[in-house]
N, C-alpha and C positions, 0 to 999 in steps of 0.2 A: 806182356802189353811189348810186341817189336812193331813200328812205326818201317816201312818200308816207304821212301821217295820213289818214284815211276816216270819211264822217258814219255814225253810229248804221247807220241804213237801210243802205248798200252796205257795211261790213259785218256786217251779216246778210247782205246780199244773194248778196257775193263769200263766204261765210265766210271769211273772216276777224280775226286782231285785231285792232287800231285801228290798226295800224302793217303798213303792205308794205314789200319792199324789191324797187327791178326791177332790172335790168340794162340801161340805157339802149342800143343800138346807135349814135352819131353824139354831136353835139354835145344837150345839156339844154335842152327850149325844150317848152312847155308841149305843141304837137305830140307831137312825141317820148313822151317822156312817157303822154298820155291812149293814144295809140296799143303805145306797152305795154305798159298797164293793163290794155287792153281785147281785147288778144290773150294776157294773161296769167288772165287771167279774162274769161272773152266775156258772163259773166252782167252784167257791170255796162256792156253798148253798149245806149247806146240813155239810159242814164241817166243823163248828164254831160256828156254833147253829144250833141245829134242825128245819126240814124243816117246822118240821108244830108246833112245841108250839113257836120255836123261844130261846129255855132255851137251853147255852153255853153249845158248853160239854165242858165232865167233866175236861180228860187231857190238856187243853188251860184254860190261867189266863191271862186277859189284865192286862196291865201297863199301866198308866197317872202319867209322874214326880214321874217313881219309886216309885209308890208306887201301892200295886191290887188293882184294882176297878171290880177285875170279881163277887162279890158280890152286889155288891150298885145297886140302883134298876137299870131300861136302860136307866132308860126317864131323871136319874140324868143325871144336869150339868158338861160337862168337864173340867178342871179345862181354864183358862185362856191360857196359858203359849201352852197347845192341840191346842185348838180352833184359835189360831189367825197360831198355822204352826213354832213356837220357838222348841218345841221339838215333840217329835214324841211319835201315840201312840201303845204301844207296845204288837203285841199280841204272846205271848210263850206258848210255848211247854209242858209242866208240867211230872216234875218227879214223876216218883213213882216203888215202890224199895224197900228193906232192907237192 
């Protein structure tokens, strides 16, 4: 079981609480977690990643164990604490401006 924390606007869109629990088939990677999230909550398709290229949206960041893993390979394994559900995977809206 993997825990995922979504930003407020995505929680509202998916009509869920702050955290969702997912049973991910296979190894825990960004790709498998996001594939499972989008399959369970189809209204999120295209909000976190582009629907065609599957590239992460520019103003969203993904954190695992307090580290930004947004620019890591989508198939790189996530930390064991994320895979076991001990720590949540955070999807965070990035701040822009000066």
